[in-house]
C-alpha positions as CSV (number, residue, x, y, z in Angstrom):
1,X,-34.2,-14.2,-15.6
2,X,-36.6,-11.8,-17.4
3,X,-35.6,-9.1,-15.0
4,X,-32.0,-9.6,-15.7
5,X,-32.6,-9.7,-19.5
6,X,-34.6,-6.4,-19.3
7,X,-31.7,-4.9,-17.4
8,X,-29.2,-6.1,-20.0
9,X,-31.3,-4.8,-22.9
10,X,-31.0,-1.3,-21.4
11,X,-27.3,-1.6,-22.4
12,X,-28.3,-1.9,-26.0
13,X,-29.5,1.7,-26.2
14,X,-27.8,4.8,-27.6
15,X,-26.4,5.7,-24.1
16,X,-23.8,3.0,-24.5
17,X,-21.1,2.8,-27.2
18,X,-21.0,0.3,-30.1
19,X,-18.4,-1.9,-28.4
20,X,-20.4,-2.3,-25.2
21,X,-23.6,-3.0,-27.1
22,X,-21.9,-5.7,-29.2
23,X,-20.6,-7.4,-26.0
24,X,-24.0,-7.5,-24.4
25,X,-25.7,-8.5,-27.7
26,X,-23.4,-11.5,-28.0
27,X,-24.2,-12.6,-24.4
28,X,-27.9,-12.4,-25.0
29,X,-27.7,-14.2,-28.4
30,X,-25.8,-17.1,-26.9
31,X,-28.0,-17.2,-23.8
32,X,-24.8,-17.0,-21.8
33,X,-25.0,-17.8,-18.1
34,X,-22.5,-15.0,-17.6
35,X,-25.3,-12.5,-18.2
36,X,-26.8,-13.3,-14.7
37,X,-23.6,-12.5,-12.9
38,X,-23.1,-9.3,-14.9
39,X,-26.5,-7.9,-14.2
40,X,-28.0,-9.4,-11.0
41,X,-26.7,-6.4,-8.9
42,X,-25.0,-3.1,-9.3
43,X,-21.3,-2.7,-8.3
44,X,-21.1,-1.5,-4.7
45,X,-18.6,0.3,-2.5
46,X,-17.1,-2.2,0.0
47,X,-14.2,-1.9,2.5
48,X,-11.8,-1.2,-0.3
49,X,-14.1,0.8,-2.6
50,X,-15.5,-0.6,-5.8
51,X,-13.7,-3.7,-7.2
52,X,-14.7,-6.4,-9.7
53,X,-14.1,-8.2,-13.0
54,X,-13.8,-6.0,-16.0
55,X,-16.4,-6.2,-18.8
56,X,-19.8,-4.8,-19.8
57,X,-22.6,-4.9,-17.2
58,X,-23.8,-3.3,-14.0
59,X,-21.8,-5.8,-11.9
60,X,-18.6,-5.2,-13.8
61,X,-15.9,-2.6,-14.0
62,X,-16.2,-0.5,-17.2
63,X,-16.3,3.1,-18.4
64,X,-20.0,3.3,-17.5
65,X,-19.9,1.9,-13.9
66,X,-16.8,4.0,-13.3
67,X,-18.4,7.0,-15.0
68,X,-21.5,6.6,-12.9
69,X,-19.5,6.4,-9.7
70,X,-17.5,9.5,-10.7
71,X,-20.6,11.5,-11.7
72,X,-22.2,10.6,-8.3
73,X,-19.1,11.6,-6.5
74,X,-18.9,14.9,-8.5
75,X,-22.6,15.7,-7.6
76,X,-21.8,14.9,-3.9
77,X,-18.7,17.2,-3.9
78,X,-20.5,20.0,-5.6
79,X,-23.5,19.8,-3.2
80,X,-21.5,19.4,0.0
81,X,-18.2,21.4,-0.5
82,X,-18.9,25.0,-1.2
83,X,-15.7,26.1,-3.0
84,X,-15.1,28.1,-6.1
85,X,-12.8,25.4,-7.5
86,X,-13.0,21.8,-6.4
87,X,-9.9,19.7,-6.9
88,X,-9.3,16.0,-7.2
89,X,-6.2,13.9,-7.9
90,X,-6.1,10.6,-9.8
91,X,-3.6,7.7,-9.8
92,X,-3.6,4.3,-11.4
93,X,-1.8,1.0,-11.2
94,X,-0.3,-1.5,-13.7
95,X,-3.5,-3.3,-14.4
96,X,-5.1,-3.7,-17.9
97,X,-7.2,-0.6,-18.7
98,X,-6.1,1.3,-15.6
99,X,-4.6,4.2,-17.5
100,X,-7.6,4.3,-19.9
101,X,-10.1,4.2,-17.0
102,X,-8.1,6.9,-15.2
103,X,-8.6,9.2,-18.2
104,X,-12.3,8.4,-18.3
105,X,-12.6,9.4,-14.6
106,X,-10.6,12.6,-15.2
107,X,-12.9,13.4,-18.1
108,X,-16.0,13.1,-16.0
109,X,-14.6,15.2,-13.2
110,X,-13.5,17.9,-15.6
111,X,-16.9,17.9,-17.4
112,X,-18.3,18.7,-14.0
113,X,-16.0,21.8,-13.7
114,X,-13.7,20.0,-11.2
115,X,-10.0,20.6,-11.4
116,X,-8.1,17.3,-12.0
117,X,-4.5,16.4,-11.2
118,X,-3.7,13.2,-13.2
119,X,-0.5,11.3,-12.6
120,X,1.4,10.9,-15.8
121,X,1.9,7.1,-15.3
122,X,1.4,4.4,-12.8
123,X,2.0,5.3,-9.1
124,X,1.7,3.6,-5.7
125,X,-1.6,3.9,-3.9
126,X,0.1,5.5,-0.8
127,X,1.5,8.3,-3.0
128,X,-2.1,9.0,-4.1
129,X,-3.1,9.3,-0.4
130,X,-0.2,11.6,0.2
131,X,-0.9,13.7,-2.9
132,X,-4.5,14.5,-1.8
133,X,-3.2,16.6,1.1
134,X,0.0,17.7,-0.6
135,X,-2.0,19.3,-3.4
136,X,-4.9,20.5,-1.2
137,X,-7.5,18.3,-3.0
138,X,-11.0,17.6,-1.9
139,X,-10.9,14.0,-3.0
140,X,-8.7,11.4,-4.7
141,X,-9.2,8.4,-6.8
142,X,-6.9,5.4,-7.5
143,X,-7.7,2.9,-10.2
144,X,-6.6,-0.5,-8.8
145,X,-7.7,-3.9,-7.8
146,X,-4.9,-4.4,-5.4
147,X,-3.7,-8.1,-5.4
148,X,-6.8,-9.5,-7.2
149,X,-6.4,-11.7,-10.4
150,X,-5.6,-10.0,-13.7
151,X,-9.3,-9.8,-14.9
152,X,-10.1,-7.5,-12.0
153,X,-9.9,-3.7,-11.7
154,X,-11.3,-1.2,-9.2
155,X,-11.8,2.3,-7.9
156,X,-10.9,3.6,-4.5
157,X,-12.2,7.0,-3.3
158,X,-10.2,9.2,-0.8
159,X,-11.4,12.2,1.0
160,X,-9.7,15.5,1.7
161,X,-7.8,14.1,4.7
162,X,-6.1,11.5,2.5
163,X,-8.0,8.6,4.0
164,X,-10.5,6.4,2.1
165,X,-14.1,7.4,2.4
166,X,-16.0,6.5,5.6
167,X,-19.4,7.5,7.0
168,X,-21.2,9.8,6.4
169,X,-19.5,10.5,3.0
170,X,-19.5,6.9,1.7
171,X,-23.2,6.5,2.2
172,X,-23.8,10.0,0.8
173,X,-21.8,9.2,-2.3
174,X,-23.5,5.9,-2.8
175,X,-26.9,7.5,-2.5
176,X,-25.9,10.0,-5.2
177,X,-24.6,7.2,-7.4
178,X,-27.7,5.0,-7.0
179,X,-30.1,7.7,-8.1
180,X,-28.2,8.3,-11.3
181,X,-29.1,6.9,-14.7
182,X,-26.2,6.1,-17.0
183,X,-27.5,8.7,-19.5
184,X,-26.7,11.4,-16.9
185,X,-22.9,10.8,-17.0
186,X,-21.0,13.8,-18.4
187,X,-18.2,12.2,-20.4
188,X,-17.2,15.3,-22.4
189,X,-13.9,16.5,-20.9
190,X,-12.8,20.0,-20.2
191,X,-9.2,19.4,-21.0
192,X,-8.1,22.8,-19.6
193,X,-9.0,21.5,-16.1
194,X,-6.8,18.4,-16.4
195,X,-3.2,18.8,-15.3
196,X,-0.7,16.0,-15.6
197,X,1.6,15.6,-12.6
198,X,4.6,13.5,-11.7
199,X,8.1,14.3,-10.5
200,X,7.4,17.1,-8.0
201,X,4.9,15.0,-6.1
202,X,7.2,11.9,-6.3
203,X,10.1,13.7,-4.7
204,X,8.0,15.1,-1.9
205,X,6.5,11.7,-1.2
206,X,9.8,9.9,-1.2
207,X,11.3,12.5,1.1
208,X,8.4,12.2,3.5
209,X,8.7,8.4,3.4
210,X,12.4,8.4,4.3
211,X,11.8,10.9,7.1
212,X,8.9,8.8,8.6
213,X,10.4,5.4,8.0
214,X,13.8,6.1,9.6
215,X,14.6,4.8,13.1
216,X,17.9,6.4,13.8
217,X,20.8,8.3,12.1
218,X,23.2,5.8,13.5
219,X,22.4,2.7,11.5
220,X,24.9,1.0,9.2
221,X,22.6,0.7,6.2
222,X,25.4,-0.5,3.9
223,X,25.6,-3.8,5.9
224,X,22.1,-5.0,5.1
225,X,21.6,-7.1,2.0
226,X,18.0,-6.7,0.7
227,X,16.1,-8.6,-2.0
228,X,13.1,-6.6,-3.3
229,X,10.3,-7.6,-5.7
230,X,7.5,-5.4,-7.1
231,X,5.6,-8.5,-8.3
232,X,5.1,-6.7,-11.7
233,X,3.4,-3.8,-9.9
234,X,3.7,0.0,-9.2
235,X,6.2,-0.2,-6.4
236,X,9.1,-0.3,-8.8
237,X,8.7,3.4,-9.4
238,X,9.1,4.3,-5.7
239,X,10.5,1.6,-3.4
240,X,14.0,1.4,-5.0
241,X,14.3,5.2,-5.0
242,X,13.2,5.4,-1.3
243,X,15.7,2.7,-0.3
244,X,18.5,4.5,-2.1
245,X,17.6,7.9,-0.6
246,X,17.6,6.3,2.9
247,X,21.1,5.0,2.3
248,X,20.6,1.3,1.5
249,X,23.2,0.3,-1.1
250,X,23.0,-3.5,-1.2
251,X,19.6,-3.8,-2.8
252,X,18.9,-6.7,-5.3
253,X,15.8,-6.5,-7.4
254,X,14.1,-9.7,-8.8
255,X,14.6,-8.7,-12.5
256,X,12.0,-11.2,-13.9
257,X,9.3,-9.4,-11.8
258,X,10.6,-5.8,-12.3
259,X,8.5,-4.8,-15.3
260,X,5.0,-3.7,-14.5
261,X,2.6,-6.2,-16.2
262,X,-1.2,-6.6,-15.6
263,X,-0.9,-10.3,-16.4
264,X,1.4,-10.9,-13.5
265,X,3.1,-13.7,-15.6
266,X,5.5,-15.1,-13.0
267,X,3.0,-15.7,-10.1
268,X,-0.4,-17.4,-9.6
269,X,-1.5,-14.4,-7.5
270,X,0.4,-11.1,-7.1
271,X,-0.3,-11.3,-3.3
272,X,2.7,-11.0,-0.9
273,X,0.5,-12.7,1.7
274,X,1.1,-16.0,-0.2
275,X,4.5,-17.7,0.0
276,X,4.4,-18.8,-3.6
277,X,4.4,-15.1,-4.7
278,X,7.7,-14.5,-3.0
279,X,9.4,-17.8,-4.2
280,X,11.6,-16.1,-6.8
281,X,12.7,-13.5,-4.3
282,X,13.5,-16.0,-1.5
283,X,15.4,-18.1,-4.1
284,X,17.5,-15.1,-5.0
285,X,18.0,-14.3,-1.3
286,X,19.3,-17.8,-0.7
287,X,21.6,-17.6,-3.7
288,X,23.2,-14.3,-2.6
289,X,22.9,-14.7,1.2
290,X,20.5,-11.8,1.7
291,X,19.2,-10.8,5.1
292,X,15.7,-9.8,4.2
293,X,13.2,-10.1,1.4
294,X,10.5,-7.6,0.7
295,X,7.6,-8.0,-1.8
296,X,4.8,-5.6,-2.5
297,X,1.4,-6.1,-4.1
298,X,0.5,-4.4,-7.5
299,X,-0.7,-1.1,-6.0
300,X,2.1,-1.0,-3.3
301,X,-0.1,-0.7,-0.2
302,X,0.8,-4.1,1.4
303,X,4.1,-5.8,1.8
304,X,5.4,-9.3,2.5
305,X,8.5,-9.7,4.6
306,X,10.8,-12.8,4.7
307,X,13.8,-13.0,7.1
308,X,16.3,-15.5,8.3
309,X,15.2,-17.8,11.2
310,X,17.5,-19.2,13.9
311,X,18.7,-21.9,11.5
312,X,19.4,-19.4,8.8
313,X,16.4,-20.4,6.6
314,X,14.2,-17.8,5.0
315,X,10.9,-17.5,6.8
316,X,7.9,-15.5,5.6
317,X,6.4,-13.4,8.3
318,X,2.7,-13.0,8.5
319,X,1.1,-9.6,8.6
320,X,0.5,-9.8,12.4
321,X,4.2,-10.6,13.0
322,X,5.5,-7.8,10.8
323,X,3.1,-5.4,12.5
324,X,4.1,-6.4,16.0
325,X,7.9,-6.0,15.3
326,X,7.5,-2.7,13.6
327,X,5.2,-1.3,16.3
328,X,7.6,-2.4,19.0
329,X,10.5,-0.6,17.3
330,X,8.4,2.6,16.8
331,X,7.3,2.6,20.4
332,X,10.9,2.1,21.5
333,X,12.0,5.0,19.2
334,X,9.4,7.3,20.6
335,X,10.3,6.4,24.2
336,X,14.1,6.9,23.5
337,X,13.4,10.3,22.0
338,X,11.3,11.3,25.1
339,X,8.2,11.8,23.0
340,X,5.8,9.6,25.0
341,X,3.6,11.7,27.3
342,X,0.2,9.8,27.3
343,X,-1.1,11.6,24.2
344,X,-0.1,8.9,21.6
345,X,-1.8,5.9,20.2
346,X,-1.3,3.0,17.8
347,X,-4.0,1.6,15.5
348,X,-5.2,-1.9,14.9
349,X,-8.3,-3.8,13.7
350,X,-10.7,-6.3,15.2
351,X,-9.3,-9.2,13.3
352,X,-5.6,-8.4,13.9
353,X,-3.4,-9.8,16.7
354,X,-4.1,-8.7,20.2
355,X,-0.4,-8.9,20.9
356,X,0.0,-5.3,19.5
357,X,-2.4,-4.1,22.3
358,X,-0.2,-5.7,24.9
359,X,3.0,-4.1,23.4
360,X,1.4,-0.6,23.4
361,X,0.2,-1.1,27.0
362,X,3.8,-1.9,28.0
363,X,4.6,1.7,27.0
364,X,1.4,3.1,28.5
365,X,0.2,3.8,25.0
366,X,-3.4,3.3,24.0
367,X,-4.4,1.0,21.1
368,X,-7.4,2.1,19.2
369,X,-9.1,-0.9,17.5
370,X,-11.4,-0.3,14.5
371,X,-13.2,-2.4,11.9
372,X,-11.4,-4.3,9.2
373,X,-10.1,-2.1,6.5
374,X,-7.4,0.6,6.7
375,X,-9.9,3.4,6.2
376,X,-10.9,3.0,9.8
377,X,-7.3,3.5,11.0
378,X,-7.1,6.6,8.9
379,X,-10.4,7.8,10.5
380,X,-8.8,7.4,14.0
381,X,-6.1,9.9,13.0
382,X,-8.8,12.4,11.9
383,X,-11.1,11.7,14.9
384,X,-8.4,12.3,17.5
385,X,-6.4,15.3,16.3
386,X,-5.2,16.0,19.9
387,X,-3.3,12.6,19.9
388,X,-0.1,11.7,18.0
389,X,-0.5,8.6,15.8
390,X,2.7,6.5,16.1
391,X,1.8,3.7,13.6
392,X,-0.6,0.9,13.0
393,X,-1.5,-2.1,10.9
394,X,-3.7,-4.9,10.2
395,X,-3.3,-8.6,9.7
396,X,-3.6,-8.4,5.9
397,X,0.0,-7.3,5.5
398,X,-0.7,-3.5,5.7
399,X,1.1,-0.9,7.8
400,X,1.1,2.9,8.2
401,X,3.9,4.9,9.8
402,X,2.8,8.3,11.1
403,X,0.0,10.2,9.5
404,X,1.6,11.8,6.4
405,X,-0.1,9.0,4.4
406,X,-3.6,8.0,5.5
407,X,-3.7,4.4,4.1
408,X,-1.5,1.3,4.3
409,X,1.8,2.2,2.8
410,X,4.3,-0.4,1.6
411,X,6.9,2.2,0.6
412,X,7.4,3.6,4.1
413,X,6.8,0.2,5.7
414,X,9.5,-1.3,3.5
415,X,11.9,1.3,4.8
416,X,10.8,0.6,8.4
417,X,11.2,-3.2,8.0
418,X,14.7,-2.6,6.6
419,X,15.6,-0.2,9.5
420,X,14.5,-2.9,12.0
421,X,16.6,-5.5,10.3
422,X,19.7,-3.3,9.9
423,X,19.6,-2.0,13.5
424,X,19.1,-5.6,14.8
425,X,22.0,-6.9,12.7
426,X,24.2,-4.1,13.9
427,X,23.4,-5.1,17.5
428,X,24.1,-8.8,16.9
429,X,20.4,-9.8,16.6
430,X,18.0,-10.1,13.7
431,X,14.5,-9.3,12.7
432,X,13.3,-12.8,13.6
433,X,15.1,-12.8,17.0
434,X,13.4,-9.5,17.8
435,X,10.1,-11.2,17.2
436,X,11.0,-14.1,19.4
437,X,12.0,-11.6,22.2
438,X,8.6,-10.1,22.0
439,X,7.0,-13.5,22.3
440,X,9.2,-14.4,25.4
441,X,8.5,-11.1,27.1
442,X,4.7,-11.2,26.4
443,X,3.0,-14.3,24.9
444,X,3.5,-16.3,21.7
445,X,0.5,-15.4,19.5
446,X,-0.2,-17.4,16.3
447,X,-2.7,-16.4,13.8
448,X,-4.1,-18.1,10.7
449,X,-6.5,-17.1,7.9
450,X,-8.7,-19.2,5.7
451,X,-10.5,-17.6,2.7
452,X,-13.3,-19.6,1.1
453,X,-14.4,-18.5,-2.4
454,X,-18.1,-18.6,-3.3
455,X,-18.7,-16.9,-6.6
456,X,-21.8,-15.4,-8.2
457,X,-25.4,-15.0,-6.9
458,X,-25.5,-18.5,-5.3
459,X,-22.1,-17.9,-3.7
460,X,-23.2,-14.7,-2.1
461,X,-26.3,-16.5,-0.6
462,X,-24.1,-19.3,0.7
463,X,-21.8,-16.8,2.5
464,X,-24.7,-15.2,4.1
465,X,-26.1,-18.6,5.3
466,X,-22.8,-19.5,6.8
467,X,-22.7,-16.3,8.8
468,X,-26.4,-16.6,9.7
469,X,-25.8,-20.1,11.1
470,X,-22.8,-18.9,13.2
471,X,-24.9,-16.0,14.4
472,X,-28.1,-17.9,15.3
473,X,-26.5,-21.2,16.5
474,X,-23.5,-20.0,18.5
475,X,-20.5,-22.2,18.9
476,X,-20.3,-23.4,22.5
477,X,-16.7,-24.7,22.6
478,X,-13.4,-24.3,20.7
479,X,-10.9,-27.1,21.0
480,X,-12.1,-28.1,24.4
481,X,-12.3,-24.5,25.7
482,X,-15.6,-23.0,26.6
483,X,-16.6,-20.0,24.5
484,X,-16.8,-17.0,26.8
485,X,-18.1,-14.3,24.4
486,X,-19.7,-13.7,21.0
487,X,-19.2,-10.3,19.5
488,X,-21.7,-9.5,16.7
489,X,-20.6,-6.3,14.9
490,X,-23.8,-6.3,12.8
491,X,-25.9,-6.1,15.9
492,X,-23.3,-4.0,17.8
493,X,-23.5,-6.4,20.7
494,X,-21.0,-8.5,22.7
495,X,-22.7,-11.3,24.6
496,X,-21.1,-13.2,27.4
497,X,-22.3,-16.8,26.6
498,X,-21.6,-17.9,30.2
499,X,-23.5,-15.2,32.1
500,X,-25.9,-14.1,29.3
501,X,-24.8,-10.4,29.9
502,X,-24.8,-8.2,26.8
503,X,-22.8,-5.1,26.2
504,X,-22.8,-2.6,23.4
505,X,-20.0,-2.4,20.8
506,X,-19.4,1.3,19.9
507,X,-18.3,0.8,16.3
508,X,-20.1,1.2,13.0
509,X,-22.1,-1.9,12.0
510,X,-20.3,-4.6,10.1
511,X,-21.1,-8.2,9.2
512,X,-18.4,-9.7,11.5
513,X,-18.6,-12.3,14.2
514,X,-15.9,-13.0,16.8
515,X,-15.9,-15.9,19.2
516,X,-13.5,-15.8,22.1
517,X,-12.6,-18.2,25.0
518,X,-11.3,-17.2,28.4
519,X,-7.8,-18.3,27.3
520,X,-7.8,-15.8,24.4
521,X,-8.5,-18.4,21.6
522,X,-10.4,-16.5,19.0
523,X,-12.3,-17.2,15.8
524,X,-13.5,-14.3,13.6
525,X,-15.7,-14.6,10.5
526,X,-16.6,-12.0,7.9
527,X,-17.4,-11.7,4.2
528,X,-14.7,-10.0,2.1
529,X,-15.7,-6.4,1.1
530,X,-14.1,-6.7,-2.3
531,X,-14.1,-10.4,-3.3
532,X,-16.6,-13.2,-3.4
533,X,-15.1,-14.8,-0.2
534,X,-15.8,-15.6,3.4
535,X,-12.8,-15.2,5.7
536,X,-12.1,-17.0,8.9
537,X,-9.4,-15.7,11.2
538,X,-8.0,-17.9,14.0
539,X,-5.8,-16.7,16.8
540,X,-4.3,-18.8,19.6
541,X,-1.6,-18.0,22.2
542,X,0.5,-19.4,24.9
543,X,3.6,-18.6,26.9
544,X,7.2,-19.0,25.5
545,X,9.9,-19.5,28.1
546,X,12.9,-19.1,25.7
547,X,13.6,-18.4,22.0
548,X,15.1,-21.9,21.7
549,X,11.7,-23.5,22.3
550,X,9.9,-21.3,19.6
551,X,9.7,-24.0,17.0
552,X,8.2,-26.5,19.4
553,X,5.6,-24.0,20.8
554,X,4.8,-22.8,17.3
555,X,4.1,-26.4,16.1
556,X,1.8,-26.9,19.1
557,X,-0.1,-23.7,18.3
558,X,-0.3,-24.7,14.6
559,X,-1.7,-28.1,15.6
560,X,-4.3,-26.4,17.8
561,X,-5.4,-24.2,14.9
562,X,-5.7,-27.2,12.6
563,X,-7.9,-29.0,15.2
564,X,-10.2,-26.0,15.3
565,X,-10.4,-25.9,11.5
566,X,-11.3,-29.6,11.5
567,X,-13.8,-29.1,14.3
568,X,-15.6,-26.4,12.2
569,X,-15.5,-28.6,9.0
570,X,-13.6,-26.0,7.1
571,X,-10.8,-28.2,5.8
């Protein structure tokens, strides 16, 4: 406690403003237990950058932790990129303080003689990724905490290729940040180096989205009835315009959720992965007889899709299902256009469905599989410039079409989902029937995710113990099936638990464990990179003889997953 108190008292010095000092003084005076969580560690870069609760302290998002990160990044850029004029672009979402924080970050960059393009108002994260390359910048920043609760904010760093930072740059930036004292941050802006941007970049981004998200010129887009919700986030400034430019005329927006609002007042969580978040949208869809519902998270990088099932009921697709259908349609498009020549690939992640690998193999297209986090898919594009990137996604409701954006992109993915639905409807099918066809022609894969929240210092220790136990005392069986392999991405090894043979995993180290049986039943476990959670991913599969039996087979797979969860004492 004395160490934490000493650390907190440093925030009562002249380096910090009066408001910050008063906040810390109050916590010390009241002997608040909150002080521990605010100072027991420094905010770190994770799979999605730096993200946390707002407030004063080293383990909080505030002008000083953001300023320190920006000063460290500035130092790294100046040291490693020898250019007369370095350039960065900054965007921000609808969260509390995002606009203010964006200006603080712009001020620090400009104080370090770095040219800043600052968006005039909130913008979608994929537009920031696009803008990095469009404006020829050396880096980009977006102030966002994605779908986290209202008290969160965050800071994502993008490199010159438009992708989030990966090795060696992430470690280099962190090293620069960690050696900095808060007193070294340059907050005094050079306003002449800050240029406000907006419409020109918007138009270029929307045009590129429509071009990449389109499947065919011969689609009757007027015949698809769409319900769209921005869940109070940034997508309201881009998705409706993109749909309109693409030719969709029957678009209905959930008005109660149209206005950007950092409190996200109509939802428990602004996360389109959760059915509750899309309730208002699906209610509207049922009222007006819509074909498809699309909802995006606050920074518009992930999307939830609901479509009509065989009985005509609205069914929320999970991220794997959406990814599978969209990948299949892109592969079909590339084949029909005669563009497949063995020099293409699709991207996926180690915790996403393996069905996408099977689909790509059907077209003799390679699937490259990376670590969790979309920055690794963006890295694939950079690492294999001789190959064409068709598209790729991850289970957490993210998808990327082509390489003009180097992050998950709910704007273009929304267009693609609508293209699939419109083309299917035109051909007497539907989005859901296309998914069932994929299951019949391949296998029926069913995935499920459990996230267990463990907050604070004790929570972090609990998460590490859970993973340590799974690592050191391997599970021998899963629902009556013998475990065949354990992949430990921290140790970079895959061990065959039957033969004892060990092979090397050629990916960067990551605290992820994946158990797999011979039948393809899979359990993955990993700590979240941005939240105090441990995540368990379950994947099971079986054959499906006909679409009519889908409900029965899905129920059997769901029951299997529930048995596994019970077996692991996770329910």
